N, C-alpha and C positions, 0 to 999 in steps of 0.2 A: 566616217569622220565628219562628213557634212551634216549628218543627223545630229551628232553631238554639238556641233557649232550652232545649228539652228535652235536647239533646245537652250543652250547657254544664252544666245541672243534674245530669245523670247523671254527667258527669265530675267535678263538684265533690263528688258523693256518694262517689266512690271515694277521695277524699283521706283518708277515715277509715282506709284501709289503712295509710297512712304513720304515722298516729297509733297504730295498733295495733302496728306494728313497734317504734316508740319505747317503747310501754308494755311490750312483752315484754322489750325490752332492759333497761328499768328494773327489772322484776321479777327477771330473772336476775342483774343486778348487785347488787341488794339481797340476794338469796339468797346469793351468793358472799361478800359482805361479812359477813353475819350468821354464816355458818359459819366464816369466818376468825376472827371475834372470839370465838365461843363454839362450839367443835366438839361439845360435849356435847348441844347442842340441834339437831343436824343433822337428825334424823328429824322433829321437830316443825316445823322450818323448811321442810323439803321439802314437807310437806303444805300449808303456807301458800303456798309458791311454786306448787304445782300449782293451787291455787284461784285465785291471781292470773293464771296463764296462761289458765285456763278462762274467767274473766270478761273478760279482754282479748280473747280470741278470739271470745267471744260478741258483743262490740261490733263486732269486725271483720266478723262475718258479716252484720251489718245493712247494711253499705255496699253490697255487690252487690245485696241485696234492694231497697234504696232506689233504686239506679240502674235496676234492672229496672222498678220501679213507675213511676218518672218517665218512662222511655222507652216503656212500653207502656200504662199506664192513662190517662194524660192525652193525649187525642186532640183534634185540631182539629174544628171543626164540619163541615168537608168530609169528613173521614174517617168521622165518625159517620153522615152521610147515606149514604155508600157502603156501610157495614156494614149499616144498617137496610134498605136497598133489596134487598140480596142475599138 
């Protein structure tokens, strides 16, 4: 039962990747709209867009890390005994 819960938890942790994709789409959309409204601020807007992409990707990188932690760190008592005996 614990194995199934770990797999469900690891799968749920990867849902953040979908959120990151939506966030990147929002950043790009806002960047395009701001340049279309005021082309003279395109260089300054580009810097903010890159910052937005970087922060969104940083959050997306936590999803696989959490899935890995859930699937590898949390072990059942039977698995701990096997490891400690070896």
